C-alpha positions in Angstrom: 7.4 35.6 -104.0 10.3 35.0 -101.5 8.7 31.6 -100.4 8.5 30.4 -104.0 12.1 31.4 -104.7 13.2 29.6 -101.5 11.3 26.5 -102.6 12.8 26.6 -106.1 16.3 26.8 -104.7 15.9 24.0 -102.1 14.4 21.7 -104.8 16.9 22.6 -107.5 19.5 20.0 -108.7 22.3 22.2 -107.2 20.9 21.9 -103.6 20.3 18.3 -104.0 23.9 17.7 -105.3 25.4 19.5 -102.4 23.3 17.3 -100.0 24.4 14.1 -101.8 28.0 15.2 -101.8 27.8 15.9 -98.0 26.1 12.5 -97.3 28.8 10.8 -99.5 31.6 12.6 -97.5 30.0 11.5 -94.2 29.7 7.9 -95.5 33.4 7.9 -96.4 34.4 9.3 -93.0 32.3 6.6 -91.2 33.9 3.9 -93.4 37.4 5.1 -92.5 36.5 5.5 -88.8 35.3 1.9 -88.7 38.4 0.6 -90.6 40.7 2.4 -88.1 38.8 1.6 -84.9 36.8 -1.7 -85.2 38.5 -5.1 -85.3 38.3 -7.0 -88.6 39.5 -10.4 -89.5 42.8 -11.0 -91.3 42.2 -12.3 -94.8 39.3 -9.9 -95.3 40.3 -7.0 -97.5 39.9 -3.5 -96.0 36.9 -1.8 -97.4 36.6 2.0 -97.4 36.1 4.4 -100.3 39.3 6.1 -101.3 41.8 3.5 -100.3 41.8 1.4 -103.5 41.7 -2.3 -103.9 43.6 -4.5 -101.5 46.3 -6.6 -103.2 48.4 -7.9 -100.3 48.2 -8.5 -96.6 51.3 -9.6 -94.8 51.1 -10.2 -91.0 54.2 -10.8 -88.9 53.3 -12.4 -85.5 56.2 -12.9 -83.2 55.5 -14.9 -80.0 56.7 -12.3 -77.6 56.3 -9.0 -79.4 53.6 -7.0 -81.0 52.2 -8.4 -84.2 51.7 -6.1 -87.2 50.0 -6.4 -90.5 50.9 -4.5 -93.6 48.5 -4.0 -96.5 49.2 -2.9 -100.0 46.3 -1.3 -101.8 46.2 -0.4 -105.5 44.3 2.7 -106.6 44.5 4.1 -110.2 47.8 2.3 -110.9 49.3 3.7 -107.7 50.2 1.6 -104.7 49.8 2.6 -101.0 51.0 0.9 -97.8 48.9 0.7 -94.7 49.7 -0.7 -91.3 47.5 -2.3 -88.6 48.0 -3.9 -85.3 47.4 -7.6 -85.3 46.3 -9.8 -82.4 46.4 -13.5 -82.7 44.5 -16.3 -81.0 45.0 -20.0 -81.6 42.8 -19.9 -84.8 42.3 -16.2 -85.8 44.1 -13.0 -86.4 42.2 -9.7 -85.8 43.4 -6.4 -87.2 42.8 -3.0 -85.6 43.9 0.3 -87.1 44.7 1.4 -90.6 47.4 3.9 -90.8 48.9 4.9 -94.2 52.7 4.6 -94.2 54.9 6.5 -96.7 56.6 4.1 -99.1 57.5 4.4 -102.7 54.7 3.3 -105.0 57.1 1.8 -107.5 58.6 -0.6 -104.9 55.1 -1.6 -103.7 54.1 -2.3 -107.3 57.3 -4.4 -107.7 56.4 -6.4 -104.6 52.8 -7.1 -105.7 53.8 -8.0 -109.3 56.6 -10.3 -108.0 54.3 -12.1 -105.6 51.7 -12.6 -108.3 54.3 -14.0 -110.7 55.6 -16.7 -108.3 54.9 -20.2 -109.5 55.4 -22.8 -106.8 53.9 -25.9 -105.2 51.3 -25.0 -102.6 51.6 -28.1 -100.4 51.9 -27.2 -96.7 54.4 -28.8 -94.2 53.2 -32.2 -93.1 55.1 -33.1 -89.9 54.1 -34.2 -86.4 56.1 -31.4 -84.8 54.7 -28.5 -82.7 56.2 -25.4 -81.2 55.5 -22.7 -78.7 57.5 -19.7 -79.8 59.0 -18.2 -82.9 57.5 -16.0 -85.6 54.5 -16.9 -87.7 53.9 -15.2 -91.0 50.6 -14.9 -92.9 50.3 -13.7 -96.4 47.2 -13.1 -98.5 47.1 -12.1 -102.1 43.9 -10.6 -103.4 42.9 -10.9 -107.0 39.7 -9.7 -108.6 36.1 -11.1 -108.1 36.7 -12.7 -104.7 39.8 -14.6 -105.8 42.5 -14.9 -103.1 45.4 -17.1 -102.0 46.5 -17.4 -98.4 49.7 -18.8 -97.0 50.6 -19.3 -93.4 54.0 -20.5 -92.0 55.9 -20.6 -88.9 59.7 -20.3 -88.4 60.5 -23.1 -90.8 58.3 -22.8 -94.0 58.1 -25.5 -96.7 61.3 -25.4 -98.8 59.3 -25.1 -102.0 57.9 -21.8 -100.7 61.4 -20.2 -100.6 60.8 -17.6 -103.4 57.6 -16.3 -101.6 59.2 -16.4 -98.1 62.3 -14.5 -99.4 60.1 -11.9 -100.9 58.0 -11.6 -97.8 61.1 -11.2 -95.7 62.4 -8.5 -98.1 59.0 -6.7 -97.8 59.1 -6.8 -94.0 62.6 -5.4 -94.0 61.6 -2.7 -96.4 58.6 -1.8 -94.3 60.8 -1.5 -91.2 59.7 -4.6 -89.3 61.8 -4.9 -86.2 61.8 -8.7 -86.1 60.9 -10.1 -89.5 62.0 -13.7 -88.9 
């Protein structure tokens, strides 16, 4: 009789639900561990259950200081800010880390809505100049269903991008960036 009772309990929906919940929690922890510890490319939205949907990535890459990326994620009409270290090569930016930073959700929402509302020409700068130092900024806006927009600029952005550049600089200042531009 005890063996049958034990089999009935282990095969019950309650035991199965606890097991699923435990596996689900382990999966979430593995996702967060990977997000915090494994390099990922800039421009790819962070992916881990519980962080929400990425809406903005903003990387500030000074020539002679540590580069940082801030990411705004939306979850249930609330906005959260995350920070990662960025490392840049000639053609790529890699992100490592994913630390939540306290910041007012309403201000983050304002930044996201303001960026999404900007209407401007998207033509890049077309000059034959080059440079070795300064600050490069990289901004990605994530929509739904794989839609995204990416903008990269160096110390002198295209004049038509001024509304976006001003907003990016305000964001960096608000996030406590030591050397926005």
